[in-house]
PAZADREN-247410 format. One record per residue (C-alpha): residue number from 1; residue in one letter; x negated, y, z negated. Coordinates in pm, whole numbers, plus 32768, in hexadecimal, padded with zeros to 4 digits. Layout:
# residues N
<rec><num>NUM</num><residu>a</residu><east>X</east><north>Y</north><up>Z</up></rec>
...
//
This chain:
# residues 89
<rec><num>1</num><residu>x</residu><east>8000</east><north>8000</north><up>8000</up></rec>
<rec><num>2</num><residu>x</residu><east>7ED3</east><north>80E6</north><up>7FFB</up></rec>
<rec><num>3</num><residu>x</residu><east>7EEB</east><north>813A</north><up>816A</up></rec>
<rec><num>4</num><residu>x</residu><east>805E</east><north>818E</north><up>8158</up></rec>
<rec><num>5</num><residu>x</residu><east>802F</east><north>8278</north><up>802F</up></rec>
<rec><num>6</num><residu>x</residu><east>7F0C</east><north>831E</north><up>80E6</up></rec>
<rec><num>7</num><residu>x</residu><east>7FE5</east><north>8344</north><up>821D</up></rec>
<rec><num>8</num><residu>x</residu><east>80FC</east><north>83D5</north><up>8146</up></rec>
<rec><num>9</num><residu>x</residu><east>800C</east><north>84D7</north><up>80B0</up></rec>
<rec><num>10</num><residu>x</residu><east>7F8F</east><north>853A</north><up>820A</up></rec>
<rec><num>11</num><residu>x</residu><east>80F1</east><north>8565</north><up>828C</up></rec>
<rec><num>12</num><residu>x</residu><east>8157</east><north>862A</north><up>8155</up></rec>
<rec><num>13</num><residu>x</residu><east>8030</east><north>8719</north><up>8181</up></rec>
<rec><num>14</num><residu>x</residu><east>807A</east><north>873B</north><up>82F4</up></rec>
<rec><num>15</num><residu>x</residu><east>81E6</east><north>8785</north><up>82A6</up></rec>
<rec><num>16</num><residu>x</residu><east>8184</east><north>8893</north><up>81A9</up></rec>
<rec><num>17</num><residu>x</residu><east>8099</east><north>8933</north><up>82A6</up></rec>
<rec><num>18</num><residu>x</residu><east>81AB</east><north>8921</north><up>83AB</up></rec>
<rec><num>19</num><residu>x</residu><east>82A1</east><north>89D3</north><up>82C5</up></rec>
<rec><num>20</num><residu>x</residu><east>81A3</east><north>8AE2</north><up>827A</up></rec>
<rec><num>21</num><residu>x</residu><east>8154</east><north>8B14</north><up>83EB</up></rec>
<rec><num>22</num><residu>x</residu><east>82C7</east><north>8B1F</north><up>8440</up></rec>
<rec><num>23</num><residu>x</residu><east>8307</east><north>8C23</north><up>8331</up></rec>
<rec><num>24</num><residu>x</residu><east>81E7</east><north>8CFF</north><up>83A4</up></rec>
<rec><num>25</num><residu>x</residu><east>8252</east><north>8CDE</north><up>850F</up></rec>
<rec><num>26</num><residu>x</residu><east>83B6</east><north>8D39</north><up>84B3</up></rec>
<rec><num>27</num><residu>x</residu><east>8342</east><north>8E6B</north><up>83F2</up></rec>
<rec><num>28</num><residu>x</residu><east>8269</east><north>8EDF</north><up>8514</up></rec>
<rec><num>29</num><residu>x</residu><east>837E</east><north>8EB2</north><up>8615</up></rec>
<rec><num>30</num><residu>x</residu><east>8487</east><north>8F5D</north><up>8540</up></rec>
<rec><num>31</num><residu>x</residu><east>839A</east><north>907C</north><up>84EF</up></rec>
<rec><num>32</num><residu>x</residu><east>8344</east><north>90A0</north><up>8661</up></rec>
<rec><num>33</num><residu>x</residu><east>84B3</east><north>90AA</north><up>86C2</up></rec>
<rec><num>34</num><residu>x</residu><east>84FB</east><north>91A9</north><up>85B4</up></rec>
<rec><num>35</num><residu>x</residu><east>83D8</east><north>9287</north><up>8621</up></rec>
<rec><num>36</num><residu>x</residu><east>8447</east><north>926A</north><up>878C</up></rec>
<rec><num>37</num><residu>x</residu><east>85A6</east><north>92D7</north><up>872A</up></rec>
<rec><num>38</num><residu>x</residu><east>851C</east><north>93FD</north><up>8663</up></rec>
<rec><num>39</num><residu>x</residu><east>843A</east><north>946B</north><up>8780</up></rec>
<rec><num>40</num><residu>x</residu><east>855A</east><north>945A</north><up>8878</up></rec>
<rec><num>41</num><residu>x</residu><east>8637</east><north>9526</north><up>8791</up></rec>
<rec><num>42</num><residu>x</residu><east>8520</east><north>9624</north><up>8760</up></rec>
<rec><num>43</num><residu>x</residu><east>84EB</east><north>9641</north><up>88D8</up></rec>
<rec><num>44</num><residu>x</residu><east>865D</east><north>9672</north><up>8916</up></rec>
<rec><num>45</num><residu>x</residu><east>8678</east><north>977D</north><up>8808</up></rec>
<rec><num>46</num><residu>x</residu><east>8540</east><north>982D</north><up>8889</up></rec>
<rec><num>47</num><residu>x</residu><east>85C2</east><north>9837</north><up>89EE</up></rec>
<rec><num>48</num><residu>x</residu><east>871B</east><north>98B1</north><up>8986</up></rec>
<rec><num>49</num><residu>x</residu><east>867F</east><north>99BF</north><up>88AD</up></rec>
<rec><num>50</num><residu>x</residu><east>85AA</east><north>9A37</north><up>89CF</up></rec>
<rec><num>51</num><residu>x</residu><east>86D9</east><north>9A2F</north><up>8AB5</up></rec>
<rec><num>52</num><residu>x</residu><east>87B4</east><north>9AFB</north><up>89CB</up></rec>
<rec><num>53</num><residu>x</residu><east>869C</east><north>9BF5</north><up>8989</up></rec>
<rec><num>54</num><residu>x</residu><east>8675</east><north>9C1D</north><up>8AFF</up></rec>
<rec><num>55</num><residu>x</residu><east>87EC</east><north>9C4A</north><up>8B2F</up></rec>
<rec><num>56</num><residu>x</residu><east>87F0</east><north>9D67</north><up>8A30</up></rec>
<rec><num>57</num><residu>x</residu><east>86DC</east><north>9E1D</north><up>8AE9</up></rec>
<rec><num>58</num><residu>x</residu><east>8774</east><north>9F50</north><up>8B95</up></rec>
<rec><num>59</num><residu>x</residu><east>8689</east><north>9F28</north><up>8CBD</up></rec>
<rec><num>60</num><residu>x</residu><east>8708</east><north>9DC9</north><up>8D03</up></rec>
<rec><num>61</num><residu>x</residu><east>8830</east><north>9E3B</north><up>8DD4</up></rec>
<rec><num>62</num><residu>x</residu><east>8749</east><north>9F10</north><up>8EAA</up></rec>
<rec><num>63</num><residu>x</residu><east>8666</east><north>9DE5</north><up>8ED5</up></rec>
<rec><num>64</num><residu>x</residu><east>878A</east><north>9D0C</north><up>8F42</up></rec>
<rec><num>65</num><residu>x</residu><east>87FD</east><north>9E0D</north><up>9041</up></rec>
<rec><num>66</num><residu>x</residu><east>869D</east><north>9E30</north><up>90D1</up></rec>
<rec><num>67</num><residu>x</residu><east>8679</east><north>9CB7</north><up>90E4</up></rec>
<rec><num>68</num><residu>x</residu><east>87CA</east><north>9C8E</north><up>918A</up></rec>
<rec><num>69</num><residu>x</residu><east>8773</east><north>9D98</north><up>928C</up></rec>
<rec><num>70</num><residu>x</residu><east>8623</east><north>9CF4</north><up>92D2</up></rec>
<rec><num>71</num><residu>x</residu><east>86C5</east><north>9B9F</north><up>9302</up></rec>
<rec><num>72</num><residu>x</residu><east>87D1</east><north>9C32</north><up>93E1</up></rec>
<rec><num>73</num><residu>x</residu><east>86C8</east><north>9CD6</north><up>94BF</up></rec>
<rec><num>74</num><residu>x</residu><east>85FD</east><north>9B94</north><up>94CE</up></rec>
<rec><num>75</num><residu>x</residu><east>872E</east><north>9AC8</north><up>9534</up></rec>
<rec><num>76</num><residu>x</residu><east>8791</east><north>9BC8</north><up>963B</up></rec>
<rec><num>77</num><residu>x</residu><east>8630</east><north>9BC7</north><up>96CB</up></rec>
<rec><num>78</num><residu>x</residu><east>862F</east><north>9A4D</north><up>96DC</up></rec>
<rec><num>79</num><residu>x</residu><east>8783</east><north>9A47</north><up>9783</up></rec>
<rec><num>80</num><residu>x</residu><east>870D</east><north>9B4B</north><up>9880</up></rec>
<rec><num>81</num><residu>x</residu><east>85DB</east><north>9A75</north><up>98D1</up></rec>
<rec><num>82</num><residu>x</residu><east>86B5</east><north>9940</north><up>98FD</up></rec>
<rec><num>83</num><residu>x</residu><east>87A4</east><north>99FD</north><up>99E1</up></rec>
<rec><num>84</num><residu>x</residu><east>8680</east><north>9A7C</north><up>9AB4</up></rec>
<rec><num>85</num><residu>x</residu><east>85F5</east><north>991C</north><up>9ACE</up></rec>
<rec><num>86</num><residu>x</residu><east>8748</east><north>9895</north><up>9B3A</up></rec>
<rec><num>87</num><residu>x</residu><east>8774</east><north>99A7</north><up>9C3D</up></rec>
<rec><num>88</num><residu>x</residu><east>8619</east><north>9960</north><up>9CD0</up></rec>
<rec><num>89</num><residu>x</residu><east>866B</east><north>97F1</north><up>9D07</up></rec>
//
């Protein structure tokens, strides 16, 4: 019976080590998920804060109008080029 008791001790030690490794792994994974959630929440709050600060800026409406005018001119120029290319064909 010496070999069986030795085998039982080895399995018991292995089981204890397995439980410890599983607990540590679980703690690491849960902590990682929690930190990922916190970082995502922080990023969302940071971006919304920047957005709302920008929206309160009085120059923002002027910027939007200038950007809209620039885009309108760019689209018109592209359409003119396409129309010229079609008429040359």
